[in-house]
GUDO-832833 format. One record per residue: residue in one letter; x, y, z of N, C-alpha, C in turn. Coordinates in nm, 3 decimals. Example, Ala and Ser with C-alpha at 12.3 -4.5 7.8 and 13.67 -1.06 7.14 Angstrom:
BEGIN
A	1.319	-0.569	0.780	1.230	-0.450	0.780	1.320	-0.330	0.780 $
S	1.285	-0.225	0.708	1.367	-0.106	0.714	1.290	0.003	0.787 $
//
This chain:
BEGIN
X	-0.523	-1.755	-0.303	-0.529	-1.680	-0.430	-0.675	-1.629	-0.435 $
X	-0.704	-1.499	-0.443	-0.827	-1.438	-0.454	-0.872	-1.438	-0.599 $
X	-0.984	-1.506	-0.622	-1.038	-1.514	-0.761	-1.155	-1.433	-0.787 $
X	-1.210	-1.368	-0.680	-1.323	-1.273	-0.699	-1.358	-1.214	-0.573 $
X	-1.474	-1.132	-0.579	-1.512	-1.054	-0.462	-1.669	-1.088	-0.438 $
X	-1.709	-1.197	-0.496	-1.847	-1.239	-0.447	-1.852	-1.259	-0.309 $
X	-1.943	-1.225	-0.228	-1.970	-1.234	-0.092	-1.955	-1.372	-0.033 $
X	-2.017	-1.471	-0.117	-2.002	-1.609	-0.074	-1.853	-1.657	-0.078 $
X	-1.773	-1.606	-0.180	-1.635	-1.650	-0.186	-1.560	-1.587	-0.066 $
X	-1.586	-1.458	-0.032	-1.521	-1.380	0.074	-1.549	-1.467	0.200 $
X	-1.668	-1.501	0.215	-1.693	-1.583	0.342	-1.622	-1.704	0.343 $
X	-1.597	-1.770	0.230	-1.514	-1.890	0.230	-1.378	-1.871	0.259 $
X	-1.316	-1.759	0.218	-1.185	-1.712	0.241	-1.172	-1.691	0.401 $
X	-1.273	-1.630	0.453	-1.263	-1.601	0.592	-1.267	-1.736	0.688 $
X	-1.344	-1.832	0.632	-1.354	-1.961	0.706	-1.224	-2.035	0.696 $
X	-1.146	-2.028	0.571	-1.030	-2.090	0.553	-0.920	-2.028	0.631 $
X	-0.917	-1.910	0.661	-0.805	-1.830	0.722	-0.846	-1.818	0.888 $
X	-0.947	-1.874	0.932	-0.986	-1.844	1.072	-0.895	-1.876	1.170 $
X	-0.801	-1.984	1.145	-0.710	-2.030	1.248	-0.588	-1.947	1.255 $
X	-0.566	-1.846	1.178	-0.436	-1.768	1.183	-0.476	-1.641	1.254 $
X	-0.356	-1.583	1.308	-0.355	-1.463	1.400	-0.359	-1.345	1.309 $
X	-0.284	-1.352	1.188	-0.264	-1.227	1.104	-0.311	-1.267	0.966 $
X	-0.369	-1.170	0.888	-0.409	-1.189	0.755	-0.304	-1.089	0.678 $
X	-0.239	-1.133	0.574	-0.140	-1.072	0.491	-0.200	-1.057	0.353 $
X	-0.239	-0.945	0.291	-0.296	-0.932	0.164	-0.174	-0.886	0.075 $
X	-0.144	-0.961	-0.038	-0.039	-0.916	-0.113	-0.099	-0.920	-0.271 $
X	-0.102	-0.802	-0.307	-0.170	-0.795	-0.450	-0.221	-0.653	-0.482 $
X	-0.318	-0.650	-0.562	-0.385	-0.519	-0.597	-0.521	-0.514	-0.521 $
X	-0.613	-0.422	-0.583	-0.738	-0.383	-0.492	-0.826	-0.492	-0.458 $
X	-0.845	-0.606	-0.551	-0.928	-0.721	-0.513	-0.873	-0.800	-0.389 $
X	-0.744	-0.803	-0.385	-0.680	-0.871	-0.283	-0.678	-0.791	-0.152 $
X	-0.664	-0.669	-0.169	-0.670	-0.565	-0.056	-0.815	-0.588	0.015 $
X	-0.913	-0.576	-0.068	-1.038	-0.587	-0.005	-1.077	-0.721	0.051 $
X	-1.027	-0.830	-0.006	-1.058	-0.957	0.045	-0.989	-0.969	0.183 $
X	-0.865	-0.927	0.189	-0.791	-0.922	0.327	-0.854	-0.837	0.425 $
X	-0.911	-0.733	0.392	-0.985	-0.658	0.485	-1.109	-0.722	0.535 $
X	-1.175	-0.779	0.446	-1.298	-0.859	0.469	-1.265	-0.967	0.576 $
X	-1.176	-1.058	0.527	-1.135	-1.160	0.622	-1.099	-1.117	0.759 $
X	-1.005	-1.018	0.773	-0.963	-0.964	0.900	-1.083	-0.921	0.984 $
X	-1.169	-0.853	0.920	-1.284	-0.794	0.994	-1.374	-0.918	1.055 $
X	-1.398	-1.007	0.959	-1.486	-1.125	1.002	-1.412	-1.206	1.115 $
X	-1.289	-1.225	1.121	-1.229	-1.308	1.213	-1.158	-1.232	1.330 $
X	-1.160	-1.089	1.340	-1.104	-1.022	1.429	-0.949	-1.037	1.432 $
X	-0.893	-1.046	1.305	-0.743	-1.076	1.298	-0.671	-0.941	1.275 $
X	-0.546	-0.954	1.302	-0.442	-0.844	1.263	-0.437	-0.843	1.114 $
X	-0.417	-0.725	1.060	-0.405	-0.714	0.911	-0.278	-0.633	0.863 $
X	-0.209	-0.689	0.763	-0.099	-0.635	0.698	-0.133	-0.638	0.547 $
X	-0.106	-0.510	0.491	-0.128	-0.504	0.356	-0.004	-0.477	0.267 $
X	0.027	-0.554	0.160	0.141	-0.533	0.080	0.094	-0.517	-0.066 $
X	0.078	-0.380	-0.100	0.031	-0.350	-0.226	0.134	-0.378	-0.342 $
X	0.092	-0.456	-0.453	0.176	-0.487	-0.550	0.202	-0.376	-0.661 $
X	0.123	-0.271	-0.651	0.134	-0.163	-0.748	0.071	-0.039	-0.667 $
X	0.084	0.080	-0.735	0.028	0.205	-0.683	-0.108	0.230	-0.763 $
X	-0.181	0.126	-0.809	-0.292	0.139	-0.891	-0.417	0.188	-0.816 $
X	-0.422	0.174	-0.689	-0.543	0.232	-0.616	-0.504	0.241	-0.469 $
X	-0.600	0.289	-0.396	-0.576	0.318	-0.250	-0.649	0.226	-0.160 $
X	-0.690	0.099	-0.210	-0.772	0.012	-0.128	-0.702	-0.034	0.008 $
X	-0.568	-0.027	-0.001	-0.497	-0.077	0.125	-0.528	0.028	0.239 $
X	-0.568	0.150	0.210	-0.581	0.260	0.309	-0.723	0.279	0.352 $
X	-0.828	0.222	0.277	-0.971	0.244	0.315	-1.020	0.144	0.399 $
X	-1.128	0.163	0.474	-1.186	0.078	0.571	-1.310	0.013	0.518 $
X	-1.324	0.028	0.385	-1.446	-0.043	0.316	-1.389	-0.146	0.219 $
X	-1.452	-0.253	0.222	-1.427	-0.382	0.122	-1.539	-0.380	0.034 $
X	-1.515	-0.370	-0.097	-1.627	-0.382	-0.189	-1.641	-0.522	-0.226 $
X	-1.768	-0.575	-0.224	-1.809	-0.707	-0.255	-1.933	-0.723	-0.357 $
X	-1.962	-0.831	-0.414	-2.073	-0.855	-0.497	-2.159	-0.937	-0.426 $
X	-2.286	-0.904	-0.425	-2.395	-0.997	-0.370	-2.511	-0.998	-0.469 $
X	-2.538	-1.113	-0.537	-2.629	-1.140	-0.623	-2.624	-1.030	-0.741 $
X	-2.512	-0.999	-0.781	-2.484	-0.914	-0.892	-2.477	-0.759	-0.863 $
X	-2.498	-0.738	-0.728	-2.505	-0.601	-0.692	-2.379	-0.559	-0.604 $
X	-2.321	-0.448	-0.629	-2.211	-0.404	-0.557	-2.239	-0.353	-0.420 $
X	-2.181	-0.396	-0.315	-2.222	-0.349	-0.180	-2.086	-0.321	-0.105 $
X	-2.104	-0.233	-0.012	-1.985	-0.183	0.061	-1.996	-0.243	0.197 $
X	-1.881	-0.324	0.232	-1.871	-0.388	0.361	-1.774	-0.289	0.447 $
X	-1.846	-0.226	0.525	-1.773	-0.114	0.603	-1.728	-0.167	0.735 $
X	-1.649	-0.080	0.806	-1.602	-0.109	0.937	-1.485	-0.202	0.928 $
X	-1.409	-0.218	0.820	-1.290	-0.306	0.824	-1.187	-0.242	0.912 $
X	-1.082	-0.334	0.956	-0.971	-0.281	1.049	-0.884	-0.185	0.982 $
X	-0.829	-0.088	1.047	-0.711	-0.020	1.008	-0.593	-0.117	1.009 $
X	-0.525	-0.124	0.894	-0.402	-0.221	0.897	-0.309	-0.190	1.010 $
X	-0.247	-0.301	1.052	-0.138	-0.293	1.153	-0.018	-0.248	1.091 $
X	-0.001	-0.279	0.956	0.119	-0.237	0.880	0.091	-0.237	0.739 $
X	0.147	-0.140	0.658	0.130	-0.154	0.510	0.284	-0.130	0.456 $
X	0.303	-0.236	0.373	0.442	-0.252	0.337	0.446	-0.205	0.173 $
X	0.522	-0.092	0.144	0.531	-0.043	0.015	0.676	-0.082	-0.031 $
X	0.693	-0.190	-0.110	0.811	-0.238	-0.157	0.851	-0.185	-0.284 $
X	0.955	-0.109	-0.294	0.975	-0.036	-0.426	1.008	-0.154	-0.534 $
X	1.081	-0.252	-0.503	1.114	-0.356	-0.605	0.988	-0.426	-0.648 $
X	0.889	-0.453	-0.569	0.768	-0.513	-0.604	0.690	-0.434	-0.688 $
X	0.666	-0.309	-0.651	0.596	-0.201	-0.724	0.644	-0.184	-0.847 $
X	0.789	-0.175	-0.865	0.839	-0.158	-0.995	0.827	-0.267	-1.096 $
X	0.784	-0.387	-1.057	0.751	-0.496	-1.139	0.619	-0.477	-1.209 $
X	0.524	-0.405	-1.152	0.398	-0.380	-1.208	0.418	-0.303	-1.341 $
X	0.335	-0.323	-1.446	0.322	-0.248	-1.551	0.323	-0.085	-1.535 $
X	0.404	-0.005	-1.588	0.395	0.139	-1.561	0.258	0.194	-1.569 $
X	0.186	0.154	-1.664	0.046	0.207	-1.683	-0.037	0.173	-1.576 $
X	-0.010	0.059	-1.530	-0.100	0.022	-1.403	-0.064	0.096	-1.273 $
X	0.059	0.135	-1.263	0.103	0.218	-1.161	0.053	0.364	-1.175 $
X	0.053	0.407	-1.292	0.009	0.538	-1.317	-0.138	0.568	-1.287 $
X	-0.205	0.444	-1.291	-0.347	0.456	-1.269	-0.390	0.510	-1.117 $
X	-0.291	0.485	-1.028	-0.316	0.540	-0.888	-0.309	0.677	-0.884 $
X	-0.267	0.745	-0.975	-0.268	0.894	-0.976	-0.416	0.945	-0.957 $
X	-0.511	0.870	-1.015	-0.652	0.903	-1.021	-0.711	0.900	-0.882 $
X	-0.661	0.830	-0.796	-0.697	0.815	-0.673	-0.670	0.946	-0.569 $
X	-0.582	1.038	-0.633	-0.560	1.177	-0.576	-0.629	1.275	-0.654 $
X	-0.630	1.266	-0.791	-0.689	1.364	-0.878	-0.840	1.352	-0.870 $
X	-0.892	1.244	-0.818	-1.041	1.228	-0.796	-1.099	1.330	-0.702 $
X	-1.013	1.377	-0.622	-1.061	1.492	-0.524	-1.112	1.623	-0.599 $
X	-1.069	1.632	-0.719	-1.097	1.750	-0.802	-1.258	1.751	-0.799 $
X	-1.305	1.647	-0.848	-1.463	1.631	-0.859	-1.527	1.602	-0.726 $
X	-1.453	1.515	-0.634	-1.514	1.481	-0.512	-1.540	1.608	-0.434 $
X	-1.437	1.707	-0.412	-1.457	1.822	-0.334	-1.585	1.898	-0.383 $
X	-1.604	1.904	-0.512	-1.726	1.979	-0.569	-1.847	1.914	-0.529 $
X	-1.858	1.780	-0.525	-1.974	1.710	-0.480	-1.986	1.720	-0.329 $
X	-1.888	1.719	-0.247	-1.884	1.729	-0.114	-1.950	1.854	-0.068 $
X	-1.913	1.969	-0.127	-1.960	2.095	-0.106	-2.125	2.099	-0.138 $
X	-2.155	2.042	-0.257	-2.287	2.030	-0.300	-2.378	1.968	-0.188 $
X	-2.314	1.858	-0.127	-2.397	1.791	-0.018	-2.402	1.878	0.098 $
X	-2.303	1.940	0.139	-2.303	2.037	0.251	-2.414	2.151	0.223 $
X	-2.396	2.214	0.113	-2.499	2.325	0.076	-2.638	2.274	0.073 $
X	-2.664	2.148	0.041	-2.793	2.083	0.044	-2.844	2.041	0.185 $
X	-2.761	2.063	0.268	-2.807	2.037	0.416	-2.784	1.887	0.451 $
X	-2.719	1.803	0.375	-2.689	1.682	0.404	-2.582	1.656	0.521 $
X	-2.592	1.533	0.598	-2.487	1.519	0.695	-2.370	1.453	0.617 $
X	-2.272	1.546	0.580	-2.156	1.496	0.510	-2.012	1.510	0.584 $
X	-2.022	1.519	0.717	-1.899	1.545	0.791	-1.821	1.651	0.741 $
X	-1.892	1.771	0.720	-1.824	1.888	0.664	-1.707	1.938	0.751 $
X	-1.590	1.965	0.702	-1.472	2.007	0.779	-1.401	2.105	0.689 $
X	-1.382	2.228	0.719	-1.310	2.324	0.636	-1.162	2.288	0.631 $
X	-1.102	2.238	0.747	-0.967	2.199	0.750	-0.925	2.080	0.661 $
X	-1.028	1.989	0.650	-1.008	1.870	0.562	-1.017	1.920	0.425 $
X	-1.114	2.010	0.381	-1.121	2.059	0.261	-0.994	2.139	0.209 $
X	-0.942	2.218	0.301	-0.809	2.279	0.273	-0.706	2.194	0.252 $
X	-0.684	2.091	0.331	-0.582	1.988	0.322	-0.607	1.918	0.189 $
X	-0.717	1.888	0.149	-0.733	1.812	0.025	-0.693	1.905	-0.099 $
X	-0.743	2.033	-0.085	-0.699	2.137	-0.192	-0.549	2.137	-0.205 $
X	-0.479	2.132	-0.097	-0.328	2.139	-0.094	-0.278	2.016	-0.170 $
X	-0.333	1.894	-0.128	-0.281	1.780	-0.203	-0.310	1.788	-0.355 $
X	-0.397	1.845	-0.399	-0.424	1.855	-0.547	-0.333	1.957	-0.601 $
X	-0.296	2.064	-0.524	-0.199	2.167	-0.578	-0.060	2.108	-0.600 $
X	-0.013	1.994	-0.521	0.110	1.952	-0.547	0.129	1.845	-0.651 $
X	0.014	1.802	-0.704	0.008	1.699	-0.798	0.099	1.727	-0.929 $
X	0.077	1.858	-0.978	0.140	1.882	-1.108	0.306	1.867	-1.091 $
X	0.357	1.883	-0.974	0.502	1.868	-0.953	0.553	1.733	-0.971 $
X	0.466	1.626	-0.953	0.511	1.489	-0.966	0.473	1.426	-1.101 $
X	0.397	1.497	-1.184	0.364	1.445	-1.306	0.468	1.395	-1.408 $
X	0.583	1.483	-1.415	0.687	1.428	-1.508	0.736	1.300	-1.455 $
X	0.762	1.272	-1.325	0.821	1.154	-1.273	0.717	1.037	-1.298 $
X	0.588	1.054	-1.276	0.496	0.957	-1.294	0.495	0.916	-1.445 $
X	0.493	1.006	-1.537	0.494	0.991	-1.681	0.611	0.905	-1.718 $
X	0.734	0.940	-1.651	0.863	0.866	-1.693	0.873	0.723	-1.638 $
X	0.772	0.693	-1.534	0.762	0.560	-1.467	0.869	0.547	-1.368 $
X	0.898	0.641	-1.297	0.999	0.635	-1.177	0.933	0.560	-1.066 $
X	1.006	0.456	-1.025	0.949	0.380	-0.910	0.919	0.475	-0.788 $
X	1.001	0.571	-0.757	0.996	0.657	-0.645	0.869	0.736	-0.669 $
X	0.827	0.769	-0.786	0.709	0.854	-0.808	0.582	0.766	-0.770 $
X	0.592	0.624	-0.804	0.481	0.550	-0.768	0.463	0.525	-0.628 $
X	0.579	0.511	-0.554	0.579	0.510	-0.402	0.516	0.638	-0.357 $
X	0.551	0.752	-0.414	0.499	0.881	-0.371	0.340	0.891	-0.386 $
X	0.292	0.829	-0.494	0.142	0.816	-0.489	0.083	0.733	-0.372 $
X	0.156	0.628	-0.339	0.113	0.548	-0.228	0.128	0.640	-0.095 $
X	0.228	0.714	-0.080	0.241	0.797	0.045	0.132	0.912	0.036 $
X	0.100	0.954	-0.080	-0.003	1.057	-0.085	-0.137	0.998	-0.044 $
X	-0.168	0.879	-0.077	-0.288	0.818	-0.039	-0.278	0.788	0.107 $
X	-0.159	0.765	0.171	-0.146	0.730	0.308	-0.181	0.860	0.384 $
X	-0.169	0.974	0.329	-0.198	1.100	0.406	-0.347	1.123	0.404 $
X	-0.415	1.071	0.311	-0.554	1.080	0.312	-0.616	0.983	0.420 $
X	-0.553	0.870	0.456	-0.596	0.756	0.524	-0.668	0.793	0.659 $
X	-0.597	0.872	0.750	-0.664	0.891	0.880	-0.809	0.957	0.867 $
X	-0.829	1.034	0.760	-0.954	1.103	0.743	-1.065	1.011	0.704 $
X	-1.030	0.902	0.646	-1.137	0.804	0.602	-1.201	0.742	0.737 $
X	-1.130	0.730	0.847	-1.189	0.687	0.972	-1.256	0.797	1.054 $
X	-1.202	0.911	1.053	-1.258	1.030	1.131	-1.369	1.102	1.063 $
X	-1.368	1.086	0.933	-1.490	1.148	0.857	-1.542	1.051	0.752 $
X	-1.620	0.950	0.796	-1.661	0.844	0.702	-1.760	0.891	0.598 $
X	-1.836	1.001	0.636	-1.951	1.046	0.541	-1.887	1.154	0.441 $
X	-1.770	1.207	0.462	-1.710	1.311	0.394	-1.672	1.255	0.237 $
X	-1.706	1.341	0.142	-1.676	1.307	0.006	-1.554	1.389	-0.047 $
X	-1.452	1.380	0.042	-1.329	1.465	-0.012	-1.242	1.378	-0.106 $
X	-1.257	1.247	-0.117	-1.168	1.166	-0.192	-1.239	1.079	-0.294 $
X	-1.361	1.082	-0.293	-1.449	0.997	-0.383	-1.589	1.054	-0.400 $
X	-1.632	1.073	-0.513	-1.767	1.129	-0.547	-1.827	1.074	-0.680 $
X	-1.878	1.161	-0.753	-1.938	1.116	-0.866	-1.852	1.045	-0.973 $
X	-1.727	1.091	-0.974	-1.627	1.020	-1.063	-1.609	0.867	-1.029 $
X	-1.621	0.838	-0.899	-1.621	0.700	-0.859	-1.755	0.629	-0.884 $
X	-1.866	0.686	-0.878	-1.980	0.641	-0.905	-1.984	0.596	-1.056 $
X	-1.937	0.681	-1.131	-1.922	0.656	-1.277	-1.850	0.531	-1.306 $
X	-1.713	0.523	-1.241	-1.627	0.419	-1.267	-1.691	0.283	-1.231 $
X	-1.752	0.278	-1.120	-1.819	0.155	-1.068	-1.943	0.116	-1.158 $
X	-2.017	0.227	-1.196	-2.130	0.189	-1.279	-2.080	0.132	-1.425 $
X	-1.959	0.194	-1.470	-1.901	0.151	-1.595	-1.879	-0.008	-1.574 $
X	-1.810	-0.046	-1.464	-1.778	-0.194	-1.439	-1.918	-0.280	-1.445 $
X	-2.017	-0.220	-1.373	-2.142	-0.285	-1.364	-2.211	-0.312	-1.507 $
X	-2.210	-0.197	-1.597	-2.257	-0.196	-1.714	-2.181	-0.291	-1.811 $
X	-2.058	-0.291	-1.798	-1.977	-0.380	-1.878	-1.980	-0.526	-1.837 $
X	-2.012	-0.548	-1.709	-2.016	-0.679	-1.656	-1.872	-0.733	-1.632 $
X	-1.775	-0.648	-1.608	-1.642	-0.686	-1.588	-1.575	-0.580	-1.516 $
X	-1.456	-0.597	-1.452	-1.376	-0.500	-1.386	-1.276	-0.432	-1.482 $
X	-1.286	-0.294	-1.485	-1.187	-0.218	-1.554	-1.065	-0.198	-1.459 $
X	-0.944	-0.151	-1.510	-0.842	-0.100	-1.426	-0.902	0.022	-1.359 $
X	-0.922	0.018	-1.228	-1.006	0.110	-1.154	-0.950	0.255	-1.175 $
X	-0.823	0.277	-1.178	-0.775	0.424	-1.186	-0.805	0.480	-1.325 $
X	-0.802	0.387	-1.418	-0.834	0.436	-1.560	-0.977	0.472	-1.573 $
X	-1.049	0.392	-1.514	-1.210	0.421	-1.530	-1.233	0.549	-1.435 $
X	-1.167	0.571	-1.337	-1.177	0.691	-1.261	-1.136	0.813	-1.321 $
X	-1.031	0.787	-1.398	-0.972	0.903	-1.481	-1.074	0.950	-1.576 $
X	-1.146	0.861	-1.646	-1.241	0.898	-1.748	-1.363	0.959	-1.663 $
X	-1.394	0.907	-1.546	-1.495	0.956	-1.460	-1.471	1.116	-1.433 $
X	-1.350	1.143	-1.386	-1.310	1.270	-1.333	-1.328	1.375	-1.458 $
X	-1.288	1.331	-1.581	-1.300	1.427	-1.700	-1.448	1.449	-1.730 $
X	-1.528	1.336	-1.724	-1.682	1.355	-1.749	-1.761	1.436	-1.642 $
X	-1.726	1.403	-1.518	-1.803	1.466	-1.409	-1.751	1.618	-1.403 $
X	-1.619	1.651	-1.408	-1.565	1.784	-1.400	-1.635	1.863	-1.511 $
X	-1.661	1.804	-1.631	-1.721	1.875	-1.729	-1.873	1.898	-1.692 $
X	-1.935	1.792	-1.649	-2.080	1.806	-1.605	-2.086	1.909	-1.485 $
X	-1.997	1.922	-1.404	-1.997	2.019	-1.295	-1.969	2.144	-1.336 $
X	-1.915	2.173	-1.458	-1.873	2.301	-1.505	-1.758	2.337	-1.398 $
X	-1.666	2.252	-1.376	-1.572	2.264	-1.273	-1.441	2.247	-1.323 $
X	-1.392	2.345	-1.410	-1.250	2.358	-1.462	-1.207	2.218	-1.514 $
X	-1.259	2.147	-1.598	-1.211	2.014	-1.650	-1.078	2.016	-1.707 $
X	-1.029	2.134	-1.764	-0.904	2.141	-1.816	-0.789	2.117	-1.724 $
X	-0.811	2.140	-1.603	-0.713	2.124	-1.508	-0.679	1.988	-1.480 $
X	-0.767	1.898	-1.435	-0.734	1.752	-1.432	-0.700	1.690	-1.557 $
X	-0.753	1.746	-1.663	-0.727	1.679	-1.803	-0.574	1.706	-1.837 $
X	-0.520	1.809	-1.804	-0.376	1.833	-1.836	-0.288	1.740	-1.755 $
X	-0.328	1.714	-1.617	-0.258	1.614	-1.541	-0.265	1.481	-1.599 $
X	-0.390	1.432	-1.637	-0.402	1.299	-1.682	-0.334	1.281	-1.809 $
X	-0.334	1.377	-1.902	-0.277	1.354	-2.032	-0.123	1.350	-2.008 $
X	-0.070	1.449	-1.927	0.072	1.475	-1.919	0.150	1.348	-1.841 $
X	0.064	1.283	-1.749	0.100	1.172	-1.674	0.101	1.041	-1.755 $
X	0.047	1.041	-1.870	0.029	0.920	-1.964	-0.063	0.822	-1.901 $
X	-0.169	0.876	-1.832	-0.263	0.787	-1.773	-0.368	0.763	-1.865 $
X	-0.399	0.645	-1.904	-0.513	0.612	-2.002	-0.645	0.656	-1.963 $
X	-0.718	0.708	-2.047	-0.857	0.763	-1.998	-0.956	0.749	-2.105 $
X	-0.917	0.742	-2.238	-1.015	0.738	-2.348	-1.086	0.603	-2.352 $
X	-1.201	0.599	-2.367	-1.280	0.459	-2.370	-1.202	0.361	-2.452 $
X	-1.151	0.401	-2.567	-1.094	0.300	-2.659	-0.966	0.244	-2.610 $
X	-0.910	0.314	-2.509	-0.772	0.284	-2.446	-0.792	0.202	-2.308 $
X	-0.905	0.205	-2.264	-0.923	0.149	-2.119	-1.026	0.016	-2.127 $
X	-1.042	-0.040	-2.246	-1.117	-0.163	-2.270	-1.274	-0.130	-2.265 $
X	-1.300	-0.006	-2.303	-1.447	0.032	-2.310	-1.476	0.084	-2.449 $
X	-1.591	0.157	-2.464	-1.627	0.222	-2.596	-1.723	0.337	-2.562 $
X	-1.746	0.422	-2.664	-1.851	0.528	-2.629	-1.980	0.472	-2.625 $
X	-2.023	0.365	-2.691	-2.144	0.300	-2.664	-2.159	0.252	-2.522 $
X	-2.048	0.195	-2.467	-2.063	0.148	-2.329	-2.077	0.264	-2.239 $
X	-1.997	0.384	-2.263	-2.015	0.500	-2.179	-2.150	0.555	-2.186 $
X	-2.220	0.560	-2.309	-2.351	0.601	-2.317	-2.451	0.526	-2.237 $
X	-2.435	0.386	-2.230	-2.522	0.303	-2.152	-2.499	0.324	-1.997 $
X	-2.368	0.352	-1.973	-2.340	0.378	-1.834	-2.401	0.516	-1.776 $
X	-2.390	0.618	-1.860	-2.449	0.738	-1.824	-2.602	0.728	-1.815 $
X	-2.666	0.652	-1.890	-2.813	0.631	-1.877	-2.841	0.550	-1.753 $
X	-2.750	0.463	-1.717	-2.778	0.382	-1.593	-2.731	0.448	-1.462 $
X	-2.650	0.560	-1.474	-2.593	0.615	-1.362	-2.688	0.668	-1.256 $
X	-2.794	0.739	-1.288	-2.879	0.791	-1.192	-2.944	0.682	-1.089 $
X	-2.973	0.570	-1.159	-3.033	0.451	-1.078	-2.903	0.384	-0.992 $
X	-2.789	0.381	-1.052	-2.692	0.318	-0.986	-2.647	0.410	-0.859 $
X	-2.655	0.557	-0.875	-2.610	0.653	-0.776	-2.706	0.632	-0.656 $
X	-2.832	0.588	-0.682	-2.926	0.574	-0.569	-2.894	0.467	-0.478 $
X	-2.796	0.362	-0.519	-2.753	0.268	-0.433	-2.654	0.302	-0.323 $
X	-2.590	0.418	-0.354	-2.484	0.473	-0.267	-2.553	0.592	-0.181 $
X	-2.508	0.605	-0.063	-2.574	0.722	0.032	-2.485	0.845	0.007 $
X	-2.448	0.878	-0.115	-2.372	1.009	-0.142	-2.455	1.110	-0.209 $
X	-2.430	1.227	-0.190	-2.501	1.334	-0.252	-2.389	1.403	-0.349 $
X	-2.420	1.391	-0.483	-2.321	1.442	-0.580	-2.404	1.504	-0.688 $
X	-2.335	1.563	-0.788	-2.381	1.627	-0.897	-2.496	1.559	-0.966 $
X	-2.502	1.415	-0.961	-2.614	1.337	-1.020	-2.738	1.374	-0.957 $
X	-2.727	1.404	-0.817	-2.862	1.430	-0.742	-2.926	1.560	-0.776 $
X	-2.845	1.653	-0.836	-2.898	1.790	-0.877	-2.968	1.758	-1.009 $
X	-2.962	1.654	-1.079	-3.024	1.656	-1.218	-3.176	1.605	-1.207 $
X	-3.226	1.570	-1.100	-3.377	1.543	-1.088	-3.394	1.385	-1.075 $
X	-3.510	1.356	-1.086	-3.542	1.196	-1.057	-3.477	1.125	-1.170 $
X	-3.460	0.990	-1.141	-3.360	0.913	-1.231	-3.388	0.909	-1.371 $
X	-3.524	0.910	-1.421	-3.552	0.911	-1.555	-3.515	1.053	-1.622 $
X	-3.548	1.142	-1.554	-3.510	1.293	-1.610	-3.362	1.304	-1.608 $
X	-3.300	1.255	-1.506	-3.151	1.257	-1.494	-3.080	1.178	-1.610 $
X	-3.131	1.057	-1.632	-3.074	0.974	-1.738	-3.095	1.044	-1.873 $
X	-3.206	1.117	-1.896	-3.213	1.191	-2.037	-3.119	1.312	-2.036 $
X	-3.090	1.382	-1.928	-2.997	1.483	-1.920	-2.871	1.429	-1.956 $
X	-2.836	1.320	-1.895	-2.695	1.269	-1.906	-2.673	1.212	-2.061 $
X	-2.789	1.158	-2.112	-2.776	1.123	-2.254	-2.754	1.250	-2.350 $
X	-2.820	1.357	-2.309	-2.794	1.483	-2.387	-2.662	1.538	-2.370 $
X	-2.601	1.505	-2.254	-2.463	1.559	-2.223	-2.357	1.478	-2.293 $
X	-2.390	1.352	-2.338	-2.294	1.278	-2.394	-2.218	1.336	-2.527 $
X	-2.291	1.406	-2.611	-2.210	1.462	-2.730	-2.091	1.564	-2.683 $
X	-2.143	1.643	-2.589	-2.050	1.738	-2.538	-1.927	1.664	-2.476 $
X	-1.957	1.566	-2.392	-1.846	1.486	-2.314	-1.756	1.435	-2.421 $
X	-1.822	1.369	-2.521	-1.726	1.297	-2.625	-1.644	1.397	-2.696 $
X	-1.705	1.510	-2.731	-1.617	1.614	-2.798	-1.495	1.664	-2.710 $
X	-1.519	1.673	-2.575	-1.425	1.714	-2.487	-1.314	1.611	-2.481 $
X	-1.346	1.491	-2.459	-1.257	1.381	-2.428	-1.173	1.349	-2.570 $
X	-1.254	1.342	-2.670	-1.185	1.311	-2.794	-1.074	1.416	-2.840 $
X	-1.100	1.541	-2.790	-1.021	1.640	-2.824	-0.889	1.656	-2.732 $
X	-0.881	1.571	-2.636	-0.754	1.589	-2.569	-0.638	1.512	-2.644 $
X	-0.536	1.584	-2.645	-0.413	1.519	-2.721	-0.335	1.434	-2.635 $
X	-0.316	1.326	-2.664	-0.240	1.228	-2.594	-0.105	1.219	-2.645 $
//
């Protein structure tokens, strides 16, 4: 049983599982990351069995851990030897939890904007026009699955997992590319850090997409329609947060962003103190936008 992702705990899991040939992770993102870490440490085969469509952790090669209160990326985890998407298992998860996985696709709306910013700024971001076009296509097909996601159809949730699988090979071939995670993920992780607890990842990312798309002046109405129509929770009061917590998160976001080697819209706001002030000034506009979305 995985009880947390503190690095000392992950090391203990690795020692306890060292005698086995294969590691099987059964559960959600926390378990997926722990299984990846253990398999990397011990050189073991890896099988992942996601219990919901709530995130894409089973497909990425990074395990997120906490070390003395700081979120760190444990990279170079193995590609799974198998991923088992069991419809019956996934159907047992709360529909709202499964809907959260849609954010792992919609996040490319803001991530692609950040990726181009990094490329235009001359950063080494594994720029690839074909990958950019591929990701745009994946975004364009999302509206077609929204009704089934809203209805809670198990096949729709498996479809989210399959979409995440299509992204998976690019995570290995383009590790510095920001095609599927950018400022919206930085916001979601900073929200966790500011709150001192883990939110449902996809719900925090959904809020991050809305805020960062607005900050980017990047057609925020487009992802907003998908998020609302899919019945994916996004409002601070509906995801276990508050506008006060969002305000504190935005103030902390520039310093938090410096812990990640990503170039995003946050980097265009100036040094951290100035950026924090700009984000504080942005809050009323952001709140007006989010509060105005009809659920």
